[in-house]
C-alpha distance (Angstrom), angle and dihedral (degrees) to the residues before:
residue distance angle dihedral
M1 . . .
L2 3.80 . .
E3 3.80 90.5 .
Q4 3.80 89.3 56.2
V5 3.81 91.5 50.1
I6 3.80 90.4 52.1
L7 3.79 92.5 47.6
D8 3.82 99.4 39.9
G9 3.81 103.6 25.2
R10 3.80 125.2 -143.8
P11 3.80 116.7 -81.1
G12 3.79 113.4 -129.2
T13 3.82 92.8 22.5
P14 3.81 133.9 86.0
M15 3.86 89.9 -104.4
P16 3.83 106.9 108.7
P17 3.80 125.1 -160.6
W18 3.81 114.3 -98.1
R19 3.82 99.0 -173.9
R20 3.82 91.6 111.4
F21 3.79 90.1 60.1
L22 3.82 106.1 29.2
S23 3.77 134.5 54.6
P24 3.81 121.8 -139.0
A25 3.82 87.1 -104.2
D26 3.82 89.9 55.1
A27 3.81 90.4 50.7
R28 3.83 90.6 49.8
W29 3.82 89.9 51.5
I30 3.82 90.9 51.2
V31 3.82 91.2 49.8
E32 3.80 91.3 49.2
K33 3.81 91.6 51.2
L34 3.81 92.5 47.1
Q35 3.80 90.8 50.1
E36 3.81 89.4 51.2
G37 3.79 88.4 57.1
F38 3.81 100.4 -100.4
P39 2.98 126.5 -154.1
N40 3.80 93.0 20.6
A41 3.80 98.5 43.4
A42 3.78 115.8 115.8
N43 3.79 113.7 -116.0
């Protein structure tokens, strides 16, 4: 679900589509990092 939002955006909101610039694997990586607490997660 979150991967799709990253790739396709959300109409009527400030979230633009990023599919032109990111692959599905890139979107999955972003979701994983967000779920880990990025950018506030301790390394």
